[in-house]
Backbone and ligand atoms as CSV (ligand in chain L), in Angstrom:
chain,resi,resn,atom,element,x,y,z
A,1,MET,N,N,98.803,-60.581,97.160
A,1,MET,CA,C,97.810,-60.706,98.522
A,1,MET,C,C,97.163,-61.815,98.592
A,2,ASN,N,N,96.813,-62.275,99.983
A,2,ASN,CA,C,95.821,-63.342,100.248
A,2,ASN,C,C,94.498,-62.938,99.634
A,3,SER,N,N,94.224,-63.591,98.390
A,3,SER,CA,C,93.096,-63.063,97.685
A,3,SER,C,C,91.775,-63.246,98.374
A,4,GLU,N,N,91.663,-64.209,99.205
A,4,GLU,CA,C,90.425,-64.328,100.004
A,4,GLU,C,C,90.033,-63.079,100.648
A,5,TYR,N,N,90.955,-62.436,101.173
A,5,TYR,CA,C,90.661,-61.108,101.962
A,5,TYR,C,C,90.926,-59.803,101.285
A,6,GLU,N,N,91.349,-59.882,100.014
A,6,GLU,CA,C,91.518,-58.689,99.234
A,6,GLU,C,C,90.495,-57.436,99.416
A,7,THR,N,N,89.172,-57.997,99.092
A,7,THR,CA,C,88.225,-57.002,99.067
A,7,THR,C,C,88.048,-56.283,100.417
A,8,LEU,N,N,88.221,-57.153,101.488
A,8,LEU,CA,C,87.914,-56.566,102.807
A,8,LEU,C,C,88.995,-55.734,103.082
A,9,VAL,N,N,90.395,-56.087,102.648
A,9,VAL,CA,C,91.417,-55.146,103.109
A,9,VAL,C,C,91.164,-53.936,102.407
A,10,LYS,N,N,90.811,-53.951,101.141
A,10,LYS,CA,C,90.398,-52.581,100.353
A,10,LYS,C,C,89.420,-51.754,101.151
A,11,ALA,N,N,88.316,-52.465,101.573
A,11,ALA,CA,C,87.321,-51.733,102.285
A,11,ALA,C,C,87.932,-51.051,103.443
A,12,ALA,N,N,88.802,-51.666,104.236
A,12,ALA,CA,C,89.437,-51.232,105.289
A,12,ALA,C,C,90.331,-49.942,105.022
A,13,GLU,N,N,90.962,-50.041,104.042
A,13,GLU,CA,C,91.838,-48.799,103.523
A,13,GLU,C,C,90.986,-47.742,102.996
A,14,GLU,N,N,89.969,-48.031,102.422
A,14,GLU,CA,C,88.946,-46.872,102.083
A,14,GLU,C,C,88.438,-46.203,103.350
A,15,ALA,N,N,88.257,-46.984,104.440
A,15,ALA,CA,C,87.407,-46.512,105.500
A,15,ALA,C,C,88.589,-45.749,106.191
A,16,MET,N,N,89.887,-45.938,106.228
A,16,MET,CA,C,90.860,-45.201,106.846
A,16,MET,C,C,90.994,-43.853,106.333
A,17,GLU,N,N,90.595,-43.594,105.131
A,17,GLU,CA,C,90.466,-42.264,104.647
A,17,GLU,C,C,89.609,-41.299,105.172
A,18,ASN,N,N,88.664,-41.870,106.002
A,18,ASN,CA,C,87.718,-41.080,106.981
A,18,ASN,C,C,88.110,-40.832,108.284
A,19,ALA,N,N,89.426,-41.453,108.591
A,19,ALA,CA,C,89.847,-41.334,110.083
A,19,ALA,C,C,89.830,-39.862,110.423
A,20,TYR,N,N,89.416,-39.579,111.762
A,20,TYR,CA,C,89.445,-38.427,112.325
A,20,TYR,C,C,90.663,-38.361,113.483
A,21,ALA,N,N,91.721,-38.055,113.025
A,21,ALA,CA,C,92.839,-38.270,113.877
A,21,ALA,C,C,93.997,-36.989,113.990
A,22,PRO,N,N,93.072,-35.941,114.377
A,22,PRO,CA,C,93.958,-34.684,114.447
A,22,PRO,C,C,95.061,-34.605,115.584
A,23,TYR,N,N,94.977,-35.526,116.453
A,23,TYR,CA,C,95.913,-35.526,117.642
A,23,TYR,C,C,97.139,-36.437,117.558
A,24,SER,N,N,96.923,-37.671,117.234
A,24,SER,CA,C,97.839,-38.544,116.959
A,24,SER,C,C,98.445,-38.423,115.393
A,25,GLY,N,N,97.603,-38.178,114.658
A,25,GLY,CA,C,97.989,-38.344,113.178
A,25,GLY,C,C,98.096,-39.743,112.589
A,26,PHE,N,N,97.716,-40.728,113.627
A,26,PHE,CA,C,97.773,-41.947,113.289
A,26,PHE,C,C,96.290,-42.491,112.795
A,27,CYS,N,N,96.206,-42.862,111.491
A,27,CYS,CA,C,94.825,-43.257,110.881
A,27,CYS,C,C,94.551,-44.681,110.812
A,28,VAL,N,N,93.326,-45.080,111.222
A,28,VAL,CA,C,93.103,-46.615,111.015
A,28,VAL,C,C,91.807,-46.913,110.491
A,29,GLY,N,N,91.668,-47.625,109.683
A,29,GLY,CA,C,90.416,-48.413,109.072
A,29,GLY,C,C,90.286,-49.553,109.224
A,30,ALA,N,N,88.931,-50.064,109.377
A,30,ALA,CA,C,88.510,-51.511,109.611
A,30,ALA,C,C,87.481,-51.910,108.906
A,31,ALA,N,N,87.304,-53.292,108.350
A,31,ALA,CA,C,86.198,-53.543,107.444
A,31,ALA,C,C,85.724,-55.037,108.250
A,32,LEU,N,N,84.558,-55.036,108.804
A,32,LEU,CA,C,83.985,-56.256,109.499
A,32,LEU,C,C,83.152,-56.950,108.718
A,33,LYS,N,N,83.397,-58.264,108.313
A,33,LYS,CA,C,82.481,-58.914,107.552
A,33,LYS,C,C,81.644,-59.799,108.431
A,34,ALA,N,N,80.294,-59.776,108.245
A,34,ALA,CA,C,79.435,-60.632,108.857
A,34,ALA,C,C,79.249,-61.958,108.072
A,35,LYS,N,N,78.606,-62.925,108.900
A,35,LYS,CA,C,78.545,-64.217,108.235
A,35,LYS,C,C,77.584,-64.268,106.942
A,36,ASN,N,N,76.889,-63.142,106.918
A,36,ASN,CA,C,75.830,-63.149,105.794
A,36,ASN,C,C,76.471,-62.279,104.602
A,37,GLY,N,N,77.707,-62.097,104.855
A,37,GLY,CA,C,78.447,-61.302,103.674
A,37,GLY,C,C,78.470,-59.763,103.702
A,38,ARG,N,N,77.519,-59.279,104.619
A,38,ARG,CA,C,77.525,-57.948,104.713
A,38,ARG,C,C,78.934,-57.380,105.369
A,39,VAL,N,N,79.351,-56.195,104.938
A,39,VAL,CA,C,80.452,-55.440,105.624
A,39,VAL,C,C,80.329,-54.160,106.144
A,40,TYR,N,N,80.816,-54.002,107.237
A,40,TYR,CA,C,80.733,-52.778,108.002
A,40,TYR,C,C,81.951,-52.201,108.279
A,41,THR,N,N,82.133,-50.897,107.788
A,41,THR,CA,C,83.373,-50.255,108.006
A,41,THR,C,C,83.455,-49.252,108.983
A,42,GLY,N,N,84.685,-48.948,109.572
A,42,GLY,CA,C,84.791,-48.048,110.681
A,42,GLY,C,C,86.184,-47.324,110.533
A,43,CYS,N,N,86.148,-46.179,111.197
A,43,CYS,CA,C,87.592,-45.542,111.217
A,43,CYS,C,C,87.779,-44.864,112.765
A,44,ASN,N,N,89.105,-44.636,113.124
A,44,ASN,CA,C,89.075,-44.194,114.507
A,44,ASN,C,C,88.524,-42.674,114.444
A,45,ILE,N,N,88.274,-42.430,115.532
A,45,ILE,CA,C,87.572,-40.983,115.858
A,45,ILE,C,C,88.144,-40.359,117.097
A,46,GLU,N,N,89.004,-39.355,117.042
A,46,GLU,CA,C,89.646,-38.920,118.207
A,46,GLU,C,C,88.893,-37.718,118.856
A,47,ASN,N,N,89.265,-37.418,119.931
A,47,ASN,CA,C,88.599,-36.243,120.699
A,47,ASN,C,C,89.627,-35.413,121.445
A,48,ALA,N,N,89.301,-34.160,121.662
A,48,ALA,CA,C,90.016,-33.292,122.217
A,48,ALA,C,C,90.278,-33.471,123.628
A,49,ALA,N,N,89.374,-34.364,124.355
A,49,ALA,CA,C,89.584,-34.720,125.702
A,49,ALA,C,C,90.125,-36.095,125.796
A,50,PHE,N,N,90.643,-36.525,124.655
A,50,PHE,CA,C,91.481,-37.972,124.449
A,50,PHE,C,C,90.640,-39.225,124.845
A,51,THR,N,N,90.170,-39.305,126.122
A,51,THR,CA,C,89.607,-40.598,126.518
A,51,THR,C,C,88.268,-41.101,125.739
A,52,PRO,N,N,87.534,-40.040,125.000
A,52,PRO,CA,C,86.309,-40.610,124.303
A,52,PRO,C,C,86.608,-41.031,122.913
A,53,THR,N,N,88.055,-41.007,122.604
A,53,THR,CA,C,88.413,-41.546,121.395
A,53,THR,C,C,87.921,-43.153,121.106
A,54,ASN,N,N,87.484,-43.230,119.817
A,54,ASN,CA,C,87.068,-44.672,119.490
A,54,ASN,C,C,87.886,-45.155,118.550
A,55,CYS,N,N,88.330,-46.476,118.665
A,55,CYS,CA,C,89.132,-47.023,117.592
A,55,CYS,C,C,88.434,-47.443,116.314
A,56,ALA,N,N,88.915,-47.663,115.343
A,56,ALA,CA,C,88.263,-48.019,114.083
A,56,ALA,C,C,87.520,-49.457,114.060
A,57,GLU,N,N,88.132,-50.483,115.045
A,57,GLU,CA,C,87.469,-51.699,114.971
A,57,GLU,C,C,86.054,-51.541,115.869
A,58,ARG,N,N,86.231,-50.887,116.796
A,58,ARG,CA,C,84.873,-50.510,117.623
A,58,ARG,C,C,83.911,-49.823,116.842
A,59,THR,N,N,84.305,-48.682,116.160
A,59,THR,CA,C,83.309,-48.198,115.129
A,59,THR,C,C,82.609,-49.087,114.309
A,60,ALA,N,N,83.455,-49.969,113.696
A,60,ALA,CA,C,82.773,-50.991,112.744
A,60,ALA,C,C,81.758,-52.015,113.545
A,61,PHE,N,N,82.380,-52.435,114.724
A,61,PHE,CA,C,81.627,-53.373,115.539
A,61,PHE,C,C,80.142,-52.729,116.061
A,62,PHE,N,N,80.368,-51.443,116.441
A,62,PHE,CA,C,79.071,-50.937,117.023
A,62,PHE,C,C,78.133,-50.633,115.909
A,63,LYS,N,N,78.576,-50.137,114.938
A,63,LYS,CA,C,77.789,-49.997,113.610
A,63,LYS,C,C,76.998,-51.246,113.422
A,64,ALA,N,N,77.816,-52.262,113.193
A,64,ALA,CA,C,77.028,-53.628,112.894
A,64,ALA,C,C,76.165,-54.039,113.883
A,65,ILE,N,N,76.493,-53.997,115.183
A,65,ILE,CA,C,75.632,-54.397,116.271
A,65,ILE,C,C,74.386,-53.713,116.328
A,66,SER,N,N,74.585,-52.337,116.226
A,66,SER,CA,C,73.423,-51.513,116.376
A,66,SER,C,C,72.437,-51.486,115.126
A,67,GLU,N,N,72.909,-52.290,114.055
A,67,GLU,CA,C,71.975,-52.548,113.081
A,67,GLU,C,C,71.452,-54.154,112.980
A,68,GLY,N,N,71.751,-54.802,114.103
A,68,GLY,CA,C,71.144,-56.032,114.484
A,68,GLY,C,C,72.050,-57.278,114.048
A,69,GLU,N,N,73.161,-56.819,113.523
A,69,GLU,CA,C,74.145,-57.975,113.063
A,69,GLU,C,C,74.693,-58.694,114.353
A,70,ARG,N,N,74.817,-59.859,114.260
A,70,ARG,CA,C,75.305,-60.673,115.617
A,70,ARG,C,C,76.499,-61.649,115.214
A,71,LEU,N,N,76.528,-62.256,113.852
A,71,LEU,CA,C,77.470,-63.130,113.570
A,71,LEU,C,C,78.512,-62.725,112.636
A,72,PHE,N,N,79.750,-63.036,112.985
A,72,PHE,CA,C,80.880,-62.334,112.128
A,72,PHE,C,C,82.055,-63.461,111.985
A,73,GLU,N,N,82.398,-63.019,110.703
A,73,GLU,CA,C,83.681,-64.057,110.185
A,73,GLU,C,C,84.906,-63.439,110.359
A,74,ALA,N,N,85.121,-62.081,110.079
A,74,ALA,CA,C,86.364,-61.713,109.961
A,74,ALA,C,C,86.411,-59.967,110.003
A,75,ILE,N,N,87.483,-59.619,110.334
A,75,ILE,CA,C,87.824,-58.210,110.321
A,75,ILE,C,C,89.163,-57.914,109.774
A,76,ALA,N,N,89.239,-56.779,108.885
A,76,ALA,CA,C,90.391,-56.452,108.238
A,76,ALA,C,C,90.683,-55.115,108.899
A,77,ILE,N,N,92.100,-54.822,109.371
A,77,ILE,CA,C,92.441,-53.613,110.035
A,77,ILE,C,C,93.812,-53.132,109.395
A,78,VAL,N,N,93.812,-51.794,108.935
A,78,VAL,CA,C,94.941,-51.141,108.272
A,78,VAL,C,C,95.211,-50.011,109.195
A,79,GLY,N,N,96.372,-49.484,109.394
A,79,GLY,CA,C,96.655,-48.261,109.889
A,79,GLY,C,C,98.100,-47.850,109.805
A,80,GLY,N,N,98.287,-46.466,109.929
A,80,GLY,CA,C,99.589,-46.008,109.777
A,80,GLY,C,C,99.602,-44.428,110.201
A,81,LYS,N,N,100.766,-44.112,110.482
A,81,LYS,CA,C,100.972,-42.472,110.726
A,81,LYS,C,C,100.444,-41.674,109.298
A,82,ASN,N,N,99.890,-40.913,109.482
A,82,ASN,CA,C,99.076,-40.036,108.268
A,82,ASN,C,C,98.732,-40.952,107.124
A,83,GLY,N,N,98.264,-42.186,107.568
A,83,GLY,CA,C,97.571,-42.987,106.648
A,83,GLY,C,C,98.421,-43.850,105.668
A,84,GLU,N,N,99.738,-43.762,106.190
A,84,GLU,CA,C,100.681,-44.718,105.225
A,84,GLU,C,C,100.799,-45.906,106.002
A,85,VAL,N,N,100.472,-47.106,105.477
A,85,VAL,CA,C,100.354,-48.554,105.928
A,85,VAL,C,C,101.802,-49.047,105.709
A,86,GLN,N,N,102.514,-49.176,106.902
A,86,GLN,CA,C,103.962,-49.737,106.788
A,86,GLN,C,C,104.027,-50.980,107.516
A,87,ASN,N,N,103.374,-51.001,108.860
A,87,ASN,CA,C,103.668,-51.920,109.818
A,87,ASN,C,C,102.226,-52.443,110.034
A,88,LEU,N,N,102.152,-53.780,110.633
A,88,LEU,CA,C,100.811,-54.098,110.958
A,88,LEU,C,C,100.351,-53.220,112.121
A,89,CYS,N,N,99.006,-53.099,112.051
A,89,CYS,CA,C,98.186,-52.427,113.136
A,89,CYS,C,C,97.378,-53.486,113.924
A,90,PRO,N,N,97.818,-54.137,114.924
A,90,PRO,CA,C,97.165,-55.053,115.565
A,90,PRO,C,C,96.224,-54.301,116.514
A,91,PRO,N,N,95.052,-54.917,116.724
A,91,PRO,CA,C,93.928,-54.356,117.534
A,91,PRO,C,C,94.369,-54.185,118.956
A,92,CYS,N,N,93.964,-52.990,119.562
A,92,CYS,CA,C,94.228,-52.850,121.094
A,92,CYS,C,C,93.477,-53.658,121.839
A,93,GLY,N,N,93.795,-53.780,123.005
A,93,GLY,CA,C,93.397,-54.838,123.969
A,93,GLY,C,C,91.720,-54.550,124.217
A,94,VAL,N,N,91.347,-53.397,124.319
A,94,VAL,CA,C,89.927,-52.976,124.575
A,94,VAL,C,C,89.197,-53.509,123.212
A,95,CYS,N,N,89.809,-53.322,121.937
A,95,CYS,CA,C,89.064,-53.859,120.713
A,95,CYS,C,C,88.951,-55.278,120.742
A,96,ARG,N,N,89.922,-55.912,121.318
A,96,ARG,CA,C,89.997,-57.503,121.341
A,96,ARG,C,C,88.934,-58.121,122.171
A,97,GLN,N,N,88.785,-57.243,123.327
A,97,GLN,CA,C,87.643,-57.746,124.307
A,97,GLN,C,C,86.329,-57.620,123.790
A,98,VAL,N,N,86.195,-56.409,123.005
A,98,VAL,CA,C,84.838,-56.221,122.266
A,98,VAL,C,C,84.623,-57.340,121.315
A,99,MET,N,N,85.639,-57.746,120.531
A,99,MET,CA,C,85.431,-58.911,119.537
A,99,MET,C,C,85.184,-60.074,120.386
A,100,ARG,N,N,85.633,-60.284,121.518
A,100,ARG,CA,C,85.413,-61.461,122.350
A,100,ARG,C,C,83.958,-61.517,122.798
A,101,GLU,N,N,83.274,-60.520,122.859
A,101,GLU,CA,C,81.867,-60.456,123.219
A,101,GLU,C,C,81.062,-61.091,122.138
A,102,PHE,N,N,81.344,-60.933,121.066
A,102,PHE,CA,C,80.519,-61.394,119.897
A,102,PHE,C,C,81.107,-62.440,118.827
A,103,CYS,N,N,82.396,-62.729,119.245
A,103,CYS,CA,C,82.960,-63.612,118.346
A,103,CYS,C,C,83.658,-64.878,118.839
A,104,LYS,N,N,83.759,-65.897,118.207
A,104,LYS,CA,C,84.484,-67.182,118.765
A,104,LYS,C,C,85.906,-67.125,118.501
A,105,ALA,N,N,86.665,-68.099,118.972
A,105,ALA,CA,C,88.048,-68.233,118.993
A,105,ALA,C,C,88.557,-68.190,117.506
A,106,ASP,N,N,87.827,-68.695,116.682
A,106,ASP,CA,C,88.095,-68.826,115.161
A,106,ASP,C,C,87.916,-67.492,114.258
A,107,PHE,N,N,87.359,-66.545,114.856
A,107,PHE,CA,C,87.160,-65.211,114.180
A,107,PHE,C,C,88.517,-64.921,113.602
A,108,LYS,N,N,88.586,-64.389,112.316
A,108,LYS,CA,C,89.880,-64.027,111.618
A,108,LYS,C,C,90.000,-62.517,111.627
A,109,ILE,N,N,91.402,-62.159,112.066
A,109,ILE,CA,C,91.812,-60.829,112.238
A,109,ILE,C,C,92.999,-60.542,111.141
A,110,VAL,N,N,92.460,-59.706,110.120
A,110,VAL,CA,C,93.377,-59.853,108.877
A,110,VAL,C,C,93.958,-58.385,108.851
A,111,LEU,N,N,95.427,-58.487,108.939
A,111,LEU,CA,C,96.290,-57.301,109.129
A,111,LEU,C,C,97.260,-57.235,107.985
A,112,LYS,N,N,97.584,-55.885,107.706
A,112,LYS,CA,C,98.389,-55.692,106.416
A,112,LYS,C,C,99.673,-54.814,106.986
A,113,ASP,N,N,100.673,-55.184,106.479
A,113,ASP,CA,C,101.988,-54.169,106.412
A,113,ASP,C,C,102.421,-54.145,104.950
A,114,SER,N,N,103.552,-53.480,104.944
A,114,SER,CA,C,104.194,-53.337,103.540
A,114,SER,C,C,104.650,-54.410,102.728
A,115,CYS,N,N,104.655,-55.629,103.486
A,115,CYS,CA,C,105.038,-56.949,102.898
A,115,CYS,C,C,103.846,-57.689,102.438
A,116,GLY,N,N,102.719,-57.466,103.093
A,116,GLY,CA,C,101.487,-58.097,102.658
A,116,GLY,C,C,100.349,-58.345,103.782
A,117,VAL,N,N,99.774,-59.344,103.714
A,117,VAL,CA,C,98.686,-59.563,104.409
A,117,VAL,C,C,98.885,-60.699,105.583
A,118,ARG,N,N,98.540,-60.610,106.714
A,118,ARG,CA,C,98.686,-61.715,107.555
A,118,ARG,C,C,97.370,-61.990,108.334
A,119,VAL,N,N,96.953,-63.246,108.577
A,119,VAL,CA,C,95.646,-63.686,109.068
A,119,VAL,C,C,95.943,-64.420,110.552
A,120,PHE,N,N,95.335,-63.730,111.460
A,120,PHE,CA,C,95.482,-64.240,112.668
A,120,PHE,C,C,94.028,-64.722,113.181
A,121,THR,N,N,93.985,-65.314,114.386
A,121,THR,CA,C,92.493,-65.756,114.812
A,121,THR,C,C,92.482,-65.013,116.181
A,122,LEU,N,N,91.307,-64.819,116.680
A,122,LEU,CA,C,90.866,-64.091,117.903
A,122,LEU,C,C,91.686,-64.907,119.045
A,123,GLY,N,N,91.633,-66.331,118.885
A,123,GLY,CA,C,91.934,-67.166,119.999
A,123,GLY,C,C,93.539,-66.907,120.123
A,124,GLU,N,N,94.171,-66.654,118.904
A,124,GLU,CA,C,95.776,-66.438,119.010
A,124,GLU,C,C,95.864,-64.959,119.756
A,125,LEU,N,N,95.198,-63.964,119.377
A,125,LEU,CA,C,95.427,-62.683,119.936
A,125,LEU,C,C,94.924,-62.341,121.368
A,126,LEU,N,N,93.885,-63.333,121.656
A,126,LEU,CA,C,93.438,-63.078,123.013
A,126,LEU,C,C,93.243,-64.342,123.718
A,127,PRO,N,N,94.458,-65.121,124.173
A,127,PRO,CA,C,94.460,-66.202,124.911
A,127,PRO,C,C,93.711,-66.191,126.268
A,128,LEU,N,N,93.155,-67.302,126.700
A,128,LEU,CA,C,92.635,-67.231,128.044
A,128,LEU,C,C,91.909,-66.170,128.425
A,129,SER,N,N,90.884,-65.840,127.523
A,129,SER,CA,C,89.938,-64.656,127.703
A,129,SER,C,C,88.940,-64.817,128.625
A,130,PHE,N,N,88.518,-63.764,128.889
A,130,PHE,CA,C,87.026,-63.737,129.768
A,130,PHE,C,C,86.170,-63.163,128.862
A,131,GLY,N,N,84.990,-64.027,128.849
A,131,GLY,CA,C,83.847,-63.829,127.840
A,131,GLY,C,C,82.489,-64.050,128.414
A,132,PRO,N,N,81.539,-63.819,127.710
A,132,PRO,CA,C,80.153,-64.090,128.138
A,132,PRO,C,C,79.761,-65.497,128.782
A,133,ASP,N,N,80.537,-66.434,128.337
A,133,ASP,CA,C,80.397,-67.912,128.912
A,133,ASP,C,C,80.678,-67.820,130.313
A,134,GLN,N,N,81.556,-66.943,130.691
A,134,GLN,CA,C,82.187,-67.095,132.126
A,134,GLN,C,C,80.909,-66.767,133.199
A,135,LEU,N,N,80.024,-65.840,132.678
A,135,LEU,CA,C,78.864,-65.416,133.351
A,135,LEU,C,C,77.678,-66.377,133.554
A,136,GLY,N,N,77.920,-67.438,132.782
A,136,GLY,CA,C,76.797,-68.451,132.867
A,136,GLY,C,C,75.620,-68.303,132.014
L,1,THU,N1,N,93.835,-46.972,117.109
L,1,THU,C1,C,92.796,-47.724,116.575
L,1,THU,O1,O,91.834,-47.165,115.838
L,1,THU,N2,N,92.759,-49.052,116.573
L,1,THU,C2,C,93.741,-49.841,117.216
L,1,THU,O2,O,93.569,-50.949,117.320
L,1,THU,C3,C,94.767,-49.197,117.805
L,1,THU,C4,C,94.722,-47.606,117.854
L,1,THU,C5,C,93.704,-45.455,116.957
L,1,THU,C6,C,93.196,-44.826,118.266
L,1,THU,C7,C,93.916,-43.490,118.229
L,1,THU,O3,O,93.009,-42.688,117.477
L,1,THU,C8,C,95.054,-43.830,117.249
L,1,THU,O4,O,94.982,-45.010,116.672
L,1,THU,C9,C,96.593,-43.873,118.148
L,1,THU,O5,O,96.461,-44.669,119.274
């Protein structure tokens, strides 16, 4: 595994164990690393009314932001049906936009599948994005 992110991916895998996904059965875990080294984890939290469902990535971001964190380095994301990680679990569009609010284009998004770990940047996954700078 890409050893630089081994610990962060492990934290995401542990967070996935807390996923509340009784409707889709698709469990996701995320681990968000702040620039000061602190790690905030999150899981997806589904809801019987469906739309209130919160993704693992946003759970991690909202935990961090609500605790005063503002500077972020990387997020690891793992997911799969019944918690079995086989394919990459790329962040949904809403989560990418939340990342865009707080992170620059070089923010690292670390994904894992059964073959190993791949590292992307937010700039790659959300090109030509709309962010706080547009509002002046
Ligand atoms: N999910 C996440 O937690 N993160 C993503 O980036 C993609 C989707 C969750 C939401 C829902 O609970 C389940 O996966 C199926 O969409």
